[in-house]
C-alpha positions in Angstrom: 118.3 137.8 43.7 122.0 137.4 44.6 124.5 138.3 41.9 128.2 137.5 42.0 130.3 140.4 40.9 133.5 139.5 39.0 132.8 137.4 35.9 129.0 137.5 36.5 127.7 141.1 37.0 130.9 142.8 35.9 133.9 142.0 33.7 137.3 143.4 34.8 135.5 146.0 36.9 133.2 147.1 34.1 129.4 146.7 34.4 127.5 146.4 31.1 124.8 149.0 30.7 122.3 146.2 30.1 123.1 144.8 33.5 122.5 148.1 35.2 119.1 148.4 33.4 118.2 144.8 34.3 118.9 145.4 38.0 116.8 148.5 38.1 114.0 146.8 36.2 114.1 143.9 38.6 113.9 146.1 41.7 111.1 148.2 40.0 109.2 144.9 39.6 109.4 144.3 43.4 112.4 141.9 43.6 115.2 142.3 46.2 118.5 142.4 44.4 121.9 142.0 46.2 125.5 141.8 45.1 127.0 138.6 46.5 130.7 138.7 46.2 134.0 137.6 47.5 135.0 141.2 47.6 134.8 143.1 50.9 132.4 145.9 51.0 135.4 148.2 51.2 136.2 147.1 47.6 132.8 147.9 46.1 133.1 151.3 44.4 130.4 153.3 42.8 131.2 151.9 39.4 129.9 148.5 40.7 127.1 149.7 43.0 125.7 152.5 40.9 122.7 150.5 39.6 121.3 150.6 43.2 120.9 147.5 45.3 118.9 146.4 48.3 121.9 145.1 50.0 125.3 143.3 49.8 126.7 139.9 50.8 130.4 140.5 50.8 133.7 138.8 51.9 132.2 135.5 50.6 129.5 135.6 53.2 131.2 137.1 56.2 129.5 140.5 55.8 125.8 141.2 55.1 124.3 144.7 54.7 120.6 145.4 54.0 119.4 148.9 53.3 122.5 150.5 54.6 122.4 148.5 57.9 125.1 145.9 58.7 123.5 142.7 60.0 126.6 140.5 60.0 130.4 141.2 60.0 132.5 138.2 61.0 136.2 138.6 61.3 138.9 136.0 62.1 139.5 135.6 65.9 142.6 137.7 66.6 144.9 134.7 67.5 143.9 132.8 64.4 144.5 135.9 62.2 147.9 136.4 63.7 148.9 132.7 63.2 147.7 132.9 59.6 149.7 136.0 58.7 152.8 134.5 60.5 152.5 131.3 58.3 152.2 133.4 55.1 155.2 135.5 56.1 157.2 132.4 56.8 156.6 131.1 53.3 157.2 134.3 51.4 153.6 134.9 50.5 152.6 138.5 49.7 149.0 139.3 50.6 146.2 141.8 51.0 144.3 141.8 54.2 140.6 142.6 53.6 138.0 143.8 56.1 134.8 145.8 55.9 136.6 149.1 56.4 139.8 148.9 54.4 142.3 146.9 52.2 145.8 146.6 53.6 149.1 145.6 52.1 152.2 144.9 54.2 155.1 147.3 53.6 157.3 144.4 52.5 154.9 143.9 49.6 154.5 147.6 48.6 156.2 146.9 45.3 153.2 144.8 44.3 150.7 147.7 44.7 149.9 147.7 40.9 149.4 144.0 40.9 147.3 144.2 44.1 145.1 146.8 42.6 144.6 144.5 39.6 143.0 142.0 41.9 140.1 144.5 42.2 139.8 145.5 38.6 142.9 147.7 38.0 142.1 151.3 37.0 138.4 150.5 37.0 138.3 149.4 40.6 138.4 152.9 42.2 139.6 151.2 45.4 142.4 152.3 47.8 144.9 149.9 49.4 146.8 151.2 52.5 150.4 150.1 53.2 151.0 149.2 56.8 154.0 148.1 59.0 151.9 145.9 61.3 148.6 144.2 61.4 148.3 144.2 65.2 144.8 145.2 66.2 143.6 145.2 62.5 140.5 143.1 61.8 141.0 140.3 59.2 138.0 139.1 57.3 139.7 137.4 54.3 143.2 137.4 52.9 144.2 137.5 49.2 147.5 135.7 48.6 150.2 136.1 45.9 153.3 133.9 45.3 154.8 131.8 48.0 157.1 128.7 48.0 154.4 126.1 48.0 150.6 125.5 47.5 148.5 127.7 49.8 146.7 124.6 51.1 150.0 123.3 52.4 150.9 126.6 53.9 147.8 126.9 56.0 147.6 123.2 57.0 149.2 123.8 60.4 146.3 126.1 61.3 143.8 123.2 61.3 140.2 122.9 59.9 139.0 126.4 60.9 140.8 127.9 57.9 140.1 127.2 54.2 141.3 128.2 50.8 139.6 128.9 47.4 141.6 129.3 44.2 142.0 132.9 43.0 140.3 133.6 39.7 143.3 135.7 38.6 145.9 133.7 36.6 149.6 133.5 37.2 149.8 134.8 40.8 152.2 132.0 41.9 152.1 128.7 43.8 150.7 130.2 47.0 148.0 132.2 45.3 144.4 132.0 46.6 141.9 133.4 49.1 142.0 132.4 52.7 138.9 132.6 54.8 137.2 131.0 57.8 136.0 127.5 56.9 132.5 127.9 58.3 131.9 131.0 56.2 130.6 131.0 52.6 128.1 132.9 50.4 125.2 130.6 51.3 125.7 131.6 55.0 125.5 135.2 54.1 122.4 134.7 51.9 120.7 132.7 54.7 121.3 135.6 57.1 119.9 138.1 54.5 116.7 136.2 53.7 116.0 135.4 57.3 116.2 139.2 58.0 113.9 139.9 55.1 111.5 137.0 55.7 112.1 135.4 52.2 111.9 131.7 51.6 114.9 129.8 50.4 112.9 128.5 47.4 112.4 132.1 46.2 116.2 132.8 46.1 117.8 133.2 42.6 121.6 133.0 42.7 124.0 133.8 39.8 127.7 133.0 39.8 130.8 131.7 38.0 133.4 130.9 40.6 134.2 128.1 43.0 133.3 130.4 45.9 129.8 130.4 44.3 129.2 126.7 44.7 127.5 126.8 48.1 125.2 129.6 47.1 124.2 127.9 43.9 123.5 124.7 45.8 121.5 126.7 48.4 119.3 128.7 46.0 115.9 127.8 44.8 117.0 128.7 41.3 120.7 128.6 40.5 122.3 130.1 37.4 126.0 129.7 36.3 128.0 131.5 33.6 129.2 129.7 30.5 132.8 128.4 30.8 132.7 128.1 34.6 134.4 125.3 36.4 132.6 122.0 35.8 131.7 121.8 39.4 130.0 125.2 39.2 128.1 124.2 36.0 127.0 121.0 37.7 125.4 122.9 40.6 123.4 125.1 38.3 119.8 124.8 37.0 120.6 127.2 34.1 123.7 128.3 32.2 123.9 131.8 30.6 126.4 133.9 28.7 128.9 136.1 30.7 128.9 139.8 31.2 130.7 140.4 27.9 127.4 139.4 26.3 125.2 140.9 29.0 124.0 137.5 30.1 122.2 138.6 33.2 120.0 140.9 31.2 118.7 138.2 29.0 118.5 135.7 31.9 116.3 138.0 33.9 113.9 138.1 30.9 114.0 134.4 30.3 113.4 133.6 34.0 110.4 135.9 34.1 112.0 138.3 36.6 111.5 141.3 34.4 109.2 142.0 31.4 
């Protein structure tokens, strides 16, 4: 079972008690339960992981961890990362660099620290963002972008087909807002790596999500579940539609799908 975090398992960094109970019941019933998120593992605090999970698919599929062991951690090639950040700088985009170890904000964007923390749930996120003067030698897994002088798809176009963009779920972050990642990476890629390691068939995968970065995993899963009010493309990819975390939708869905008693 692979659960998207923001808007599916949690709402604004808060996890309903019923969701915690459902995850624990599912694991007690013998299911493997993973968080499957666009967040890097460095932005998964105890407030999100406290229910206990068998593993994590993070950074929208670039990082996979099972039982505390990292089995995949795919960063941008250094030249491509440098070219990406140079394009963002040239177009006045403020950004957060994510990798498995840390979250980093350029010193030129230090004034946006509060807003940046809001991207991870604000006060409930319990994450730290370091301010740096240079990204030389720093791994780049994914980049969260704010502002800019034009659409992010236009800004990254000179970098070619190896780089892709998904819209950020946070409203009013400016024209250049979005998440930049390697085009060959998505949540389905991470899930495939996890189930191969575990010896689980694709048909036995249950995926739950609400965002555009969940599309591939919903299409990949044997059973796909979307959250009410999601983008029409997400809803079209789902076998089932359930209420969001504000109504503890996962808890009732686990019962209805026969995953827990």
